[in-house]
N, C-alpha and C positions, 0 to 999 in steps of 0.2 A: 492109695493103699499103703505106701510107705510111711505116710504121715500118721495114719492110724496105728501102724506097727510101732512107730516111734513113741506116740502117746501111751501106748500100752507097755512098751518095754522099759521106759525110763522110771516110772513109779515102781515097777517090779524090781528093777536093779536097786533102786534106793531102799526099798523095804528089805531086800536081801542083805545089803550092806549094813543097814541099821541093826538087823538081827545079829549078824556076824560080829561086827565091831562092838556092839553093846554087850554081847556075850563074852567077848574077849576082855574088854576094859571096864565094863560096868555102865550103868545108866547115866550117872552124873558126868563122868569124864566125856562120854559120847555127846551129851547135850552141850557141854562146855566147848568142845571142838567145833560143833556146828555153829554156836554163837560167835566164837572167836573168828572163824573163817568169814562170817557175815560182816563183822566189824572191820577186820583187816581188808577184806575185799572192797568194802565201801570206801575206805581211805585210798586204796590203790586206784579204784575206778575214778575217784574225784581228781587225783593228781594226773592220771593219764588222760582223762577226759579233757582237762584244761590244756594239756599239751597238744592233744588232737585238735582242739578248737584253735589254738595258736597256729598250728600247721595249716589248717583250713583257711584262716584269715590270710596267712602269708601266701598261700597259693592263689587266692583271689586278688591280693594286692599285686602279685607278680604276673598275673594273667596266665597262670599255668593250669593244667588239667587238674580239677579238684577231686577226681574220682578216688584216688588213693587215700587222701585225708578223710573224705566222706566215708569210705569203707572202714577205715580205722575207727572213726567215731561210732559207726554203727556196731562194730564188733565189740568195742568197749562198753557201749550201752547194753548189748546183749549179755556181755560178761557180767555186768552188774546185776542184771536180772537173774542170771544163773547163780551168782554168789548169794543173793538174798533168798533164793529158794532153798529151804532146808534139805540137806542131803549131801552125801559124800561124792557121788558121781557128778551131780551138777556143779558142786564146788570145784572138783577137779577140772571139769570142762571150762568153767569160768576162769580159774587161775591160768589155764593154758592160753585162753584168749587174751590175757593180760601180758603175755610174752610177745614183744614186738616181732621177733623172728617168726613166730607161729602165725601172727596176723598177716605178715608179709607173704608167707607161703600160701595162706588161704586166699589172699587177695589175688596173687598171680595165678593160682589154680582156677579161681572163678573168672578172672579176666581172659584166660585162655578158652573158657567154655562159653562165654557170653559174647555175642557179636553185636556191636553197636551199629545201628543202621545210619544214623546221622547225628552230628554233634554241632551245635551252634552256640557261639559264645557272644553275648552282648547284641548290640544293634538295636536302635530304637524302634524300628518297624518290623524287625525279624526278617527283612529282606537283605540279600547280599548287595552291596553297592561298591562300585569301583571308586577308589579315591581319585581326586584330581591330580594334576601334575605336581603340586607341592604338598600332597597329602590332603586329608579330608579337613575342610574348613567350614565351620558353621558361623555364618554372619548373623548378627542380631543387634537390636538396640535395647537399652535398658533405661529405667527411670527409677530413682530412689523414691520410696513411698514411706512417709512417716506415719506413725499411728495417730489417729485423731484423738484429741483430748475429750474426756467425757464432759457433757454439757449438763448433766443432771447430777444431783446429789445422791450418793448411795443411801440405802435405808440404814437405820440405826443398828440393826442386828448384825451387820457385816463388819468385819475389821478391815481397815485399809491403812 
């Protein structure tokens, strides 16, 4: 029911804001503001999205919990969608999501409300195994394989 109310309220808020701001400053400045926020928001989303991807890669490389960088990336993506949606209310919400302190507050609020049942990181079979006395050792043999040379002549229409 709350989702229906949200889908009903947001367009009504946007229409009311367009009427009020358009009446106050005129049609063309209102449209210019909407276009400017979309362009500015796109560049901000691009730079912050790249930073979020770097943080996510770093958390994977350091074997840390990736939930915060993933949540940041999702909020930045949602922010981009809000900024590309024409309107003042959605632009304000999208710009708020681009502020790292706001994203952190939302993340910790959601983290307190969500209970994780289990979390497993890595493992080839998905089963927990106890390492040996000197750590986990995987033994194996290898053999170098070279690519065979083609024995047939390629057709004339291909370039080699």
